[in-house]
C-alpha positions as CSV (number, residue, x, y, z in Angstrom):
1,M,0.1,0.2,0.1
2,K,2.8,2.3,0.6
3,Q,3.7,2.0,-2.9
4,G,0.5,2.4,-4.1
5,I,0.5,-1.4,-4.7
6,V,-2.4,-3.5,-2.9
7,R,-2.2,-7.4,-3.1
8,R,-2.8,-10.0,-0.4
9,G,-0.3,-10.1,2.3
10,E,1.3,-13.5,2.3
11,I,4.6,-12.9,4.7
12,V,5.4,-11.3,7.9
13,D,8.3,-9.1,7.5
14,H,10.6,-7.7,9.7
15,I,10.9,-4.0,8.6
16,K,14.4,-3.9,10.1
17,E,16.1,-7.3,9.4
18,I,17.1,-9.1,12.7
19,N,21.0,-9.1,11.1
20,D,20.5,-5.5,11.0
21,G,19.5,-5.1,14.6
22,G,15.8,-5.2,14.5
23,E,13.8,-6.6,17.0
24,K,12.7,-10.5,16.3
25,L,9.0,-10.2,18.0
26,A,8.3,-6.6,18.4
27,D,5.0,-5.4,16.8
28,S,6.5,-2.6,15.8
29,N,9.4,-4.3,13.8
30,L,6.7,-6.4,11.6
31,Q,4.5,-5.8,8.7
32,T,2.7,-8.1,5.9
33,L,3.8,-7.9,2.4
34,C,3.2,-10.1,-0.6
35,R,5.7,-12.5,-2.0
36,V,7.0,-10.2,-4.8
37,C,7.6,-7.2,-2.6
38,H,8.9,-9.0,0.4
39,N,11.5,-11.0,-1.9
40,R,12.4,-7.6,-3.6
41,K,13.0,-5.8,-0.1
42,T,15.3,-8.8,1.3
43,A,17.2,-8.8,-2.1
44,L,17.8,-4.9,-1.7
45,E,18.8,-5.3,2.0
46,R,21.3,-8.1,1.6
47,R,23.0,-6.2,-1.4
48,K,23.4,-3.2,1.0
49,R,24.9,-5.2,3.7
50,A,27.3,-7.0,1.2
51,L,28.5,-3.5,0.2
52,N,28.7,-2.2,3.6
53,N,30.4,-5.7,4.8
54,G,32.7,-6.0,1.6
């Protein structure tokens, strides 16, 4: 919805990934995403992390 896309939520996503210091079970760190948006977000976060650690 944030991007103007409305799809059925399929995956509970950590807004700030646990590997990046996000809280695992805090409601404020959870959101529901469709599979496409979740996969896109996760891939982007992994690339950012690899660039910062590489």
